[in-house]
C-alpha positions in Angstrom: 10.5 12.5 0.8 9.8 8.8 1.5 7.0 7.4 3.5 7.9 7.3 7.2 8.2 4.0 9.1 5.6 5.3 11.6 3.1 5.7 8.8 3.9 2.2 7.3 3.4 0.7 10.7 -0.2 1.9 10.9 -1.4 1.6 7.3 -3.6 -1.4 6.5 -5.5 -2.6 3.5 -8.9 -0.9 3.5 -10.5 -4.1 2.2 -9.4 -6.8 4.6 -7.6 -4.7 7.3 -4.3 -6.6 6.8 -0.9 -4.7 7.1 0.6 -3.4 3.8 4.3 -3.5 2.9 6.2 -1.3 0.5 6.8 -2.9 -2.9 10.4 -3.6 -4.1 10.3 -0.6 -6.5 8.9 1.7 -3.8 5.9 2.8 -6.0 3.2 1.0 -4.1 2.0 -0.7 -0.9 1.0 -4.4 -1.2 -1.4 -6.4 0.9 -0.2 -10.0 1.3 -3.7 -11.3 1.8 -5.6 -9.9 -1.2 -2.5 -9.1 -3.4 -3.7 -5.6 -4.0 -1.1 -2.9 -4.6 -2.1 0.6 -3.7 -0.2 3.3 -5.6 2.0 6.0 -4.0 1.5 9.3 -5.8 3.7 12.3 -4.9 4.8 10.5 -1.7 1.2 10.0 -0.7 -0.3 6.5 -0.4 -3.6 6.2 -2.3 -5.5 3.7 -0.1 -8.6 3.4 -2.3 -9.7 0.0 -3.4 -10.7 1.4 -6.8 -7.1 2.7 -7.4 -5.4 -0.6 -6.4 -4.2 -3.2 -8.9 -4.1 -6.9 -8.1 -0.7 -8.6 -8.5 0.6 -12.0 -7.8 
């Protein structure tokens, strides 16, 4: 079960409130502004700043 488009449309980065986009590998949600990638575990986005990794 993948993340629905409706959910992706409303999810934002909890740090800077910018929209997040699905990563190419489909294993995370990336914020374009702060470059944090929030993991997706068992088809559930983990939108916690402490769980995110910063990628370029």
